[in-house]
Backbone bond lengths (Angstrom), bond angles and torsions (degrees), N, CA, C in turn:
res aa  C-N    CA-C-N  psi(-1)  N-CA   C-N-CA  omega(-1)  CA-C   N-CA-C  phi
1 X - - - 1.487 - - 1.533 108.27 -
2 X 1.343 117.11 148.58 1.436 124.06 -178.89 1.543 109.93 -115.23
3 X 1.315 111.70 165.66 1.528 117.82 -174.76 1.581 108.08 -143.58
4 X 1.343 113.22 143.77 1.435 119.95 163.48 1.503 107.23 -96.50
5 X 1.351 120.71 129.53 1.451 124.30 174.91 1.545 106.73 -117.06
6 X 1.299 116.29 106.16 1.431 125.32 -171.94 1.511 111.25 -82.11
7 X 1.339 115.83 111.34 1.481 117.95 -169.10 1.530 111.78 -137.97
8 X 1.372 119.77 21.13 1.427 120.15 -171.89 1.497 114.78 -96.89
9 X 1.354 117.52 1.62 1.430 120.53 -175.17 1.572 114.22 -59.27
10 X 1.335 115.75 157.17 1.446 120.79 -178.86 1.498 113.10 -79.12
11 X 1.308 118.08 -19.22 1.469 118.43 -176.29 1.476 115.16 63.47
12 X 1.365 116.04 34.98 1.506 118.60 -175.10 1.453 114.00 -58.65
13 X 1.324 119.85 -41.28 1.496 123.56 -174.87 1.516 109.59 -72.84
14 X 1.361 117.26 -11.52 1.508 119.52 -178.20 1.535 110.59 -100.08
15 X 1.290 116.48 9.97 1.458 120.21 177.56 1.512 107.65 -64.66
16 X 1.340 119.91 148.65 1.473 128.21 2.94 1.506 116.89 -86.38
17 X 1.372 114.07 3.65 1.472 117.86 -176.09 1.560 110.62 -62.37
18 X 1.318 116.06 -36.18 1.494 123.30 -174.94 1.527 111.38 -86.71
19 X 1.379 116.03 4.39 1.512 113.68 175.97 1.512 110.56 -69.17
20 X 1.303 118.26 -26.97 1.441 121.73 -175.70 1.550 113.37 -124.47
21 X 1.328 117.06 -9.90 1.468 121.73 179.76 1.509 107.91 -133.00
22 X 1.327 117.67 124.90 1.509 119.81 177.43 1.529 108.35 -67.35
23 X 1.315 112.19 148.76 1.557 119.27 -172.42 1.539 109.94 -55.36
24 X 1.295 119.24 -39.33 1.482 121.50 -177.70 1.459 112.65 -66.40
25 X 1.364 118.88 -16.33 1.421 121.51 179.66 1.571 115.32 -104.75
26 X 1.382 113.29 9.28 1.455 115.07 172.17 1.482 113.03 -58.90
27 X 1.358 116.19 137.29 1.440 117.21 -175.31 1.542 113.19 -81.38
28 X 1.297 116.69 139.46 1.470 124.63 174.55 1.494 108.71 -124.80
29 X 1.251 116.09 88.89 1.541 123.89 177.41 1.523 110.09 51.03
30 X 1.301 115.80 60.94 1.457 119.84 173.09 1.487 117.10 93.49
31 X 1.325 118.03 -14.76 1.453 123.52 178.43 1.492 111.41 -125.80
32 X 1.295 119.00 141.95 1.491 121.05 173.56 1.548 108.82 -71.42
33 X 1.334 111.85 158.46 1.484 118.66 174.88 1.512 109.37 -56.26
34 X 1.363 114.25 -39.00 1.495 118.73 -177.06 1.540 109.60 -66.04
35 X 1.326 119.54 -38.05 1.433 120.67 -176.97 1.573 108.73 -69.67
36 X 1.349 117.90 -38.57 1.412 120.69 177.24 1.478 111.50 -59.71
37 X 1.354 117.36 -39.33 1.461 121.40 174.67 1.498 115.24 -65.03
38 X 1.366 115.51 -40.25 1.460 119.90 179.37 1.508 108.04 -65.18
39 X 1.317 119.71 -40.13 1.467 119.23 -179.98 1.489 112.07 -68.22
40 X 1.329 118.00 -37.61 1.473 123.72 177.80 1.534 108.57 -60.63
41 X 1.372 115.69 -49.49 1.482 120.03 -178.59 1.557 109.75 -59.29
42 X 1.314 114.64 -44.46 1.503 120.33 -176.18 1.521 107.73 -63.20
43 X 1.388 118.96 -42.56 1.443 120.16 178.96 1.521 111.11 -63.81
44 X 1.277 116.96 -31.55 1.450 123.35 179.63 1.489 114.24 -77.16
45 X 1.286 122.66 -2.01 1.403 126.70 179.66 1.488 116.77 86.52
46 X 1.294 116.85 16.90 1.447 122.15 177.83 1.542 108.66 -78.11
47 X 1.344 115.87 131.04 1.463 120.37 -173.50 1.560 111.50 -99.24
48 X 1.273 119.00 -24.55 1.484 121.77 -171.08 1.550 107.90 -150.97
49 X 1.324 118.43 125.93 1.441 122.10 178.57 1.564 109.58 -125.39
50 X 1.329 111.67 142.49 1.488 118.99 174.30 1.523 108.91 -109.82
51 X 1.362 117.73 128.71 1.478 125.36 -173.74 1.516 105.92 -115.04
52 X 1.278 118.82 122.05 1.491 120.58 176.21 1.485 109.97 -89.22
53 X 1.345 117.86 147.11 1.493 121.99 -176.35 1.531 108.69 -132.45
54 X 1.315 114.44 156.65 1.438 121.93 176.96 1.540 109.38 -158.85
55 X 1.358 116.23 -73.49 1.491 120.52 178.91 1.513 108.58 -67.80
56 X 1.334 115.94 126.80 1.513 120.84 174.00 1.517 106.31 53.65
57 X 1.346 117.48 47.55 1.450 119.69 -168.73 1.584 110.33 -66.96
58 X 1.297 119.67 -32.10 1.523 118.95 179.57 1.545 110.88 -60.67
59 X 1.317 115.42 -43.26 1.460 118.74 176.21 1.501 113.56 -55.77
60 X 1.295 115.20 -44.86 1.510 119.96 179.11 1.486 110.33 -66.92
61 X 1.248 118.46 -43.91 1.498 121.96 -178.26 1.546 108.93 -63.07
62 X 1.360 119.06 -41.47 1.418 120.11 178.25 1.523 109.61 -61.51
63 X 1.326 115.89 -48.66 1.478 121.98 179.33 1.523 110.63 -57.65
64 X 1.304 119.13 -43.69 1.475 121.71 -178.08 1.546 108.54 -63.90
65 X 1.270 117.70 -41.99 1.533 119.21 -179.63 1.526 109.78 -61.87
66 X 1.312 116.06 -38.34 1.503 119.83 179.38 1.597 106.63 -66.58
67 X 1.296 119.85 -47.39 1.428 122.94 -176.50 1.469 110.38 -67.60
68 X 1.340 119.86 -32.36 1.428 123.18 174.79 1.520 112.42 -61.21
69 X 1.276 117.11 -34.89 1.477 121.06 178.94 1.512 109.90 -76.63
70 X 1.310 119.10 -31.11 1.468 119.71 -173.56 1.530 116.34 -95.25
71 X 1.357 117.05 -13.97 1.404 120.07 176.32 1.511 115.02 -116.26
72 X 1.303 119.11 154.54 1.454 123.36 178.50 1.533 111.13 -65.84
73 X 1.333 114.63 -34.90 1.440 122.85 179.52 1.477 110.47 -59.83
74 X 1.328 119.36 124.23 1.437 122.72 176.93 1.571 112.60 -79.44
75 X 1.328 117.22 132.93 1.445 121.11 -173.97 1.550 108.97 -123.06
76 X 1.306 114.17 137.26 1.471 124.21 171.01 1.542 109.07 -126.55
77 X 1.316 116.08 160.47 1.467 121.03 176.00 1.505 105.42 -124.74
78 X 1.370 113.61 155.99 1.491 122.24 171.84 1.492 107.30 -138.17
79 X 1.364 116.60 121.05 1.484 120.31 -177.26 1.521 110.79 -78.42
80 X 1.324 117.83 147.48 1.446 124.38 170.97 1.498 109.96 -120.89
81 X 1.328 120.45 96.85 1.450 121.07 177.12 1.515 111.77 -52.65
82 X 1.305 116.76 -38.91 1.496 126.39 172.72 1.547 107.46 -120.32
83 X 1.289 115.64 131.40 1.426 119.53 177.87 1.496 114.10 -56.39
84 X 1.338 114.89 128.05 1.516 119.62 -177.58 1.470 112.82 -90.86
85 X 1.397 117.63 -16.57 1.389 121.57 -171.12 1.586 112.62 84.78
86 X 1.308 115.74 157.19 1.517 117.83 -170.89 1.566 109.91 -59.62
87 X 1.266 122.41 -44.16 1.449 122.32 179.09 1.539 111.15 -77.13
88 X 1.306 117.69 -28.50 1.473 119.21 174.19 1.496 114.18 -63.14
89 X 1.342 115.30 -37.93 1.507 123.50 176.63 1.571 107.79 -62.70
90 X 1.267 119.01 -41.85 1.470 121.30 -177.71 1.491 109.02 -69.32
91 X 1.351 116.54 -44.22 1.470 119.23 -178.94 1.520 113.56 -64.28
92 X 1.377 115.36 -41.63 1.470 121.74 -179.00 1.463 112.12 -68.60
93 X 1.267 121.30 -23.93 1.478 128.28 -173.25 1.514 113.17 -120.66
94 X 1.360 115.96 27.39 1.455 119.23 -178.07 1.485 113.85 -59.88
95 X 1.341 116.57 -30.63 1.437 121.49 177.37 1.480 117.76 -62.30
96 X 1.319 115.34 -11.39 1.498 122.96 178.35 1.527 110.10 -68.48
97 X 1.276 115.31 -29.72 1.522 120.94 -176.58 1.522 109.52 -93.53
98 X 1.333 120.67 121.81 1.463 123.25 177.25 1.537 110.90 -57.25
99 X 1.301 114.97 148.31 1.473 121.79 177.56 1.515 113.00 -47.34
100 X 1.297 116.81 123.04 1.503 122.29 170.36 1.491 114.52 84.27
101 X 1.345 119.54 -1.67 1.510 119.34 -175.94 1.513 112.67 -93.74
102 X 1.341 113.52 147.83 1.468 120.77 173.41 1.546 107.65 -74.63
103 X 1.315 118.21 162.54 1.454 120.97 -179.63 1.518 107.13 -155.73
104 X 1.396 111.54 166.50 1.505 121.87 179.99 1.480 109.16 -103.83
105 X 1.350 117.50 145.76 1.438 122.89 168.43 1.509 106.51 -129.13
106 X 1.349 116.41 130.31 1.453 120.10 -177.99 1.491 110.46 -141.28
107 X 1.354 115.78 144.23 1.468 121.30 174.53 1.496 108.31 -89.79
108 X 1.331 115.50 125.15 1.443 120.35 -173.13 1.562 111.90 -78.44
109 X 1.286 116.08 -4.94 1.501 116.46 -178.41 1.551 110.71 -93.75
110 X 1.325 119.38 6.50 1.440 124.76 171.01 1.481 111.56 -99.83
111 X 1.385 116.49 142.78 1.425 121.28 177.27 1.535 105.92 -109.26
112 X 1.371 115.78 122.65 1.432 118.25 -177.76 1.528 108.10 -147.17
113 X 1.353 114.88 164.35 1.460 119.50 172.86 1.554 108.41 -124.62
114 X 1.264 116.99 27.57 1.472 120.69 179.70 1.548 110.59 -63.44
115 X 1.359 112.04 140.54 1.488 118.59 177.54 1.521 105.49 -88.99
116 X 1.306 115.93 124.51 1.427 121.17 -174.90 1.603 112.67 -74.22
117 X 1.252 114.32 -35.89 1.530 117.98 -169.80 1.562 109.23 -58.97
118 X 1.296 120.33 -46.51 1.505 117.77 178.93 1.537 113.16 -61.60
119 X 1.379 118.87 -32.31 1.373 122.49 179.08 1.543 111.38 -71.19
120 X 1.350 111.63 -39.88 1.496 116.56 176.70 1.539 111.02 -62.61
121 X 1.304 114.10 -42.35 1.463 119.51 177.19 1.523 113.44 -61.10
122 X 1.325 115.37 -41.15 1.487 120.23 172.99 1.518 112.28 -60.41
123 X 1.325 118.66 -42.47 1.396 122.44 -179.86 1.523 113.51 -61.06
124 X 1.290 116.39 -34.76 1.450 123.38 178.20 1.578 111.35 -64.71
125 X 1.325 114.01 -28.16 1.467 119.75 -177.50 1.534 112.07 -113.25
126 X 1.388 117.80 21.83 1.387 124.90 -174.28 1.542 110.98 -65.05
127 X 1.305 118.78 166.32 1.507 122.55 179.77 1.592 106.50 -60.18
128 X 1.317 110.33 147.07 1.440 119.74 -179.15 1.549 113.38 -58.81
129 X 1.324 118.34 143.31 1.443 124.05 178.09 1.514 115.10 70.72
130 X 1.305 113.34 19.03 1.507 118.54 173.70 1.534 110.08 -100.91
131 X 1.320 118.88 146.16 1.444 123.43 -176.11 1.489 112.28 -117.04
132 X 1.348 119.03 -3.57 1.437 122.36 -173.26 1.531 109.52 -150.59
133 X 1.326 116.28 138.98 1.503 120.67 171.97 1.516 104.67 -114.59
134 X 1.325 117.16 126.85 1.432 126.65 -175.24 1.556 108.49 -109.61
135 X 1.301 118.23 122.32 1.482 119.58 171.80 1.568 109.34 -68.87
136 X 1.268 119.78 140.84 1.488 124.86 -173.94 1.495 107.20 -132.53
137 X 1.339 116.77 150.10 1.390 127.41 176.94 1.537 109.62 -144.92
138 X 1.370 114.04 160.91 1.448 119.89 175.63 1.530 111.10 -89.88
139 X 1.348 115.97 127.14 1.433 122.67 -174.02 1.498 111.89 -115.62
140 X 1.357 118.27 144.87 1.419 121.49 174.70 1.559 110.79 -85.50
141 X 1.336 116.45 -8.44 1.463 121.36 -179.36 1.529 111.11 -126.14
142 X 1.319 116.16 70.63 1.509 116.97 -174.54 1.522 113.73 -66.66
143 X 1.323 115.87 -26.31 1.521 118.63 178.36 1.503 111.63 -63.75
144 X 1.300 119.60 -18.36 1.490 124.11 -177.76 1.526 113.23 -99.10
145 X 1.366 116.80 4.84 1.453 120.97 -171.85 1.568 110.41 -129.86
146 X 1.333 113.12 170.98 1.451 118.42 168.50 1.556 104.63 -86.65
147 X 1.364 114.28 124.69 1.464 121.05 -174.27 1.516 109.92 -104.78
148 X 1.301 116.53 130.28 1.468 122.40 178.51 1.519 113.64 -117.72
149 X 1.310 115.13 157.03 1.470 120.60 169.76 1.521 104.89 -128.09
150 X 1.315 118.85 148.97 1.486 120.67 178.98 1.539 109.86 -141.91
151 X 1.316 114.61 157.10 1.481 120.63 177.78 1.522 112.29 -89.83
152 X 1.341 116.26 -173.22 1.427 120.31 -177.09 1.545 114.97 -63.13
153 X 1.345 111.92 -26.12 1.435 116.74 -179.99 1.576 110.30 -87.73
154 X 1.268 116.55 9.28 1.506 123.69 -179.12 1.528 111.60 64.56
155 X 1.303 120.42 24.12 1.418 124.68 168.33 1.519 109.03 -82.11
156 X 1.373 118.68 129.65 1.397 122.56 -178.13 1.466 110.49 -74.94
157 X 1.317 120.22 122.64 1.462 126.43 -171.60 1.545 111.07 -107.15
158 X 1.288 115.45 -8.07 1.537 118.06 177.73 1.547 106.81 -159.77
159 X 1.284 113.07 146.89 1.487 119.27 176.11 1.485 109.40 -154.59
160 X 1.388 117.77 122.93 1.431 122.47 175.13 1.558 108.65 -132.33
161 X 1.322 115.46 129.38 1.499 119.37 -179.38 1.568 107.99 -84.34
162 X 1.335 113.06 119.45 1.471 121.90 175.42 1.552 112.25 50.10
163 X 1.317 113.51 63.06 1.471 119.59 -175.33 1.587 112.02 -70.88
164 X 1.282 113.96 141.38 1.489 118.72 176.40 1.577 111.56 -65.50
165 X 1.298 116.12 -35.43 1.430 122.64 179.07 1.536 109.76 -128.13
166 X 1.298 119.71 79.09 1.419 125.98 -176.33 1.552 112.49 -54.73
167 X 1.324 115.21 136.92 1.555 118.70 177.40 1.491 110.43 -93.37
168 X 1.324 115.98 -7.12 1.469 116.82 -179.77 1.511 107.75 -167.98
169 X 1.376 116.55 -169.90 1.465 120.09 -177.89 1.560 113.77 -129.30
170 X 1.313 115.10 18.05 1.460 121.51 177.58 1.506 107.07 -84.93
171 X 1.380 115.41 108.60 1.454 123.10 -165.77 1.514 114.29 -110.73
172 X 1.258 116.72 147.52 1.484 123.55 170.87 1.523 111.02 -63.04
173 X 1.302 115.79 125.55 1.429 123.16 179.46 1.525 115.88 -86.50
174 X 1.291 114.74 -7.04 1.494 119.46 178.47 1.522 111.93 75.19
175 X 1.339 116.42 30.53 1.451 125.30 175.93 1.491 109.28 -137.82
176 X 1.333 117.47 127.21 1.458 122.22 -171.87 1.561 108.61 -137.81
177 X 1.334 113.22 148.21 1.462 120.73 164.08 1.554 103.90 -113.36
178 X 1.277 117.78 126.13 1.489 122.51 -172.33 1.531 108.41 -123.74
179 X 1.326 112.90 146.35 1.431 120.35 170.99 1.567 108.99 -82.35
180 X 1.316 116.57 162.03 1.445 121.14 -175.89 1.547 109.34 -59.52
181 X 1.385 118.46 -36.76 1.420 120.57 -179.17 1.548 113.82 -60.35
182 X 1.302 117.51 -19.89 1.452 118.58 178.63 1.516 111.94 -62.00
183 X 1.296 118.67 -32.59 1.438 123.12 178.67 1.477 111.84 -61.92
184 X 1.300 117.42 -40.42 1.528 121.05 179.57 1.515 107.96 -69.88
185 X 1.333 119.36 -36.00 1.437 120.02 174.12 1.480 115.75 -60.68
186 X 1.321 115.69 -41.64 1.494 122.32 178.24 1.529 107.82 -63.49
187 X 1.334 117.97 -45.23 1.500 120.74 -177.82 1.541 109.27 -65.32
188 X 1.296 120.18 -39.62 1.446 121.34 179.54 1.458 113.65 -65.37
189 X 1.310 116.19 -45.32 1.449 122.87 -178.30 1.587 111.04 -66.86
190 X 1.281 114.71 -32.81 1.504 120.64 175.96 1.459 113.31 -58.95
191 X 1.367 116.35 -35.81 1.430 119.21 -179.01 1.523 113.38 -62.40
192 X 1.351 118.01 -30.18 1.437 124.86 -174.78 1.485 113.71 -85.01
193 X 1.316 121.20 -5.27 1.420 123.54 -173.55 1.518 113.39 -105.72
194 X 1.325 114.05 153.93 1.479 119.81 178.89 1.558 109.14 -71.51
195 X 1.299 116.28 169.42 1.472 120.56 -179.39 1.520 111.02 -63.44
196 X 1.263 113.71 149.85 1.529 120.94 -178.10 1.474 113.59 128.28
197 X 1.308 121.12 171.65 1.447 125.15 -179.02 1.497 109.70 -52.70
198 X 1.346 117.85 135.59 1.442 125.89 179.85 1.508 109.11 -107.05
199 X 1.339 115.06 110.00 1.496 120.92 -164.08 1.526 109.37 -106.98
200 X 1.345 115.39 140.79 1.478 119.97 178.27 1.560 109.81 -65.85
201 X 1.291 118.42 -51.24 1.436 122.77 -178.44 1.480 117.04 -56.65
202 X 1.323 116.71 -47.85 1.441 123.17 -178.01 1.513 114.96 -84.29
203 X 1.378 117.04 -35.86 1.434 117.04 -168.75 1.528 115.35 -111.28
204 X 1.308 118.29 -18.89 1.490 121.16 -175.08 1.496 111.05 -109.88
205 X 1.249 117.03 -60.16 1.538 123.16 -167.41 1.548 110.09 -56.86
206 X 1.379 120.41 -41.91 1.402 118.37 -177.73 1.612 113.34 -61.25
207 X 1.359 112.33 -23.67 1.464 117.35 178.02 1.529 113.87 -81.00
208 X 1.329 113.89 -8.05 1.488 116.74 -176.49 1.504 115.56 -107.68
209 X 1.292 116.82 13.24 1.481 125.70 176.77 1.560 104.49 -50.44
210 X 1.362 116.33 128.02 1.426 120.35 -173.95 1.460 117.79 88.90
211 X 1.305 117.36 -14.69 1.431 121.86 -179.66 1.537 112.32 -121.31
212 X 1.342 115.38 18.52 1.507 123.41 177.51 1.523 106.33 -124.73
213 X 1.317 114.09 148.70 1.451 124.04 173.87 1.562 108.95 -107.03
214 X 1.314 117.11 148.96 1.509 119.62 177.05 1.459 110.79 -109.41
215 X 1.347 115.81 138.72 1.463 120.00 -179.56 1.573 104.79 -123.55
216 X 1.342 117.52 95.40 1.466 120.47 176.85 1.524 110.04 -62.00
217 X 1.307 116.53 130.97 1.483 121.83 -178.74 1.517 109.98 -108.60
218 X 1.342 116.31 143.64 1.414 120.82 171.11 1.507 113.00 -110.01
219 X 1.280 115.64 19.93 1.452 120.31 -178.51 1.510 110.39 -91.55
220 X 1.315 116.45 174.60 1.456 122.81 177.69 1.559 108.21 -71.89
221 X 1.307 117.96 142.92 1.485 122.31 171.54 1.523 108.09 -150.49
222 X 1.351 112.95 132.54 1.493 117.01 175.99 1.548 104.76 -147.96
223 X 1.351 115.03 123.62 1.452 121.32 173.43 1.586 104.03 -83.76
224 X 1.329 116.41 119.65 1.447 120.16 -175.10 1.513 111.08 -92.32
225 X 1.371 117.66 33.99 1.404 124.38 -175.28 1.463 117.96 -69.97
226 X 1.295 119.83 -14.00 1.450 124.10 175.29 1.501 112.38 -125.58
227 X 1.342 116.03 160.64 1.461 118.98 176.83 1.527 112.28 -59.04
228 X 1.311 116.93 -40.80 1.438 117.64 177.04 1.474 113.60 -63.06
229 X 1.331 116.79 -40.88 1.460 121.15 -178.98 1.537 110.55 -68.01
230 X 1.318 115.82 -38.46 1.442 120.25 174.93 1.594 113.26 -57.51
231 X 1.299 113.46 -48.27 1.450 115.68 178.61 1.529 112.71 -68.53
232 X 1.291 118.43 -31.43 1.495 118.20 170.51 1.514 111.49 -60.77
233 X 1.300 116.08 -46.54 1.488 119.43 175.20 1.459 115.47 -56.37
234 X 1.358 120.86 -38.19 1.447 125.02 175.59 1.491 109.71 -62.72
235 X 1.312 118.62 -36.94 1.504 121.31 -179.66 1.515 111.08 -75.96
236 X 1.353 116.82 -36.85 1.478 117.99 -174.17 1.402 117.59 -84.87
237 X 1.402 117.62 -33.32 1.469 121.86 -170.71 1.524 113.97 -61.12
238 X 1.333 121.70 -38.36 1.491 117.44 179.68 1.521 110.53 -65.58
239 X 1.311 119.38 -29.49 1.506 119.03 174.78 1.533 112.22 -64.90
240 X 1.282 115.04 -40.58 1.500 120.99 178.65 1.535 109.79 -66.55
241 X 1.312 117.09 -39.18 1.516 118.36 179.08 1.516 108.69 -65.62
242 X 1.361 120.71 -43.39 1.389 121.72 178.04 1.539 112.72 -60.67
243 X 1.368 115.28 -40.52 1.460 117.57 179.56 1.468 112.05 -66.57
244 X 1.336 119.76 -32.83 1.426 122.91 -179.26 1.537 114.57 -74.41
245 X 1.350 113.21 -19.97 1.526 119.65 177.98 1.511 115.25 -98.50
246 X 1.389 116.86 2.53 1.482 120.89 179.46 1.515 108.17 -70.23
């Protein structure tokens, strides 16, 4: 199984830390966020991952070459001189996924200890006529997230990206298992949009209500997008690591 690891963001809200270090290389107690993701993907049985780069791309490419030597998981990078957006990256690199295969999509600016194998197993048994499984978590700030609702079968029945008036707090965790057909959907939707970054949350997922499954997670998740969130992650992560080794 293959994965897209989206790591090209500017890290604007994390300045000044990201003036000299790309967000995916922020250190978390001796490991970069990128390495934590590579280890998570490898434990989940992923064999090959494609990492997109933009901000401070050479640093990321150097780090990826080092990780490629040290992990069994094979890693490649693809540069984006102009940011394509999360869905744009998938559409532009659809050939990375072998015909008919499911794949993983993950945002590298989130810190999590989620186990991928149970989510992959759920995706294989997902509700009929769904093309994507979305990891979900409960958030205290629904106005800042993509908010979903789902039925008893775990089919997503509503999705709004950063709603002004959230109807709930079940939020998109930025981790997906997708069927091969999802790539065709991204490419078709991209044709109808004006120029600019093509985003999963804003441009694709709202069109797939009824065709997505939800996977509520009980794992740790922290978006390290701000300096405050990054320092919270530094305080919280050692506790999670101890829990995982009990």
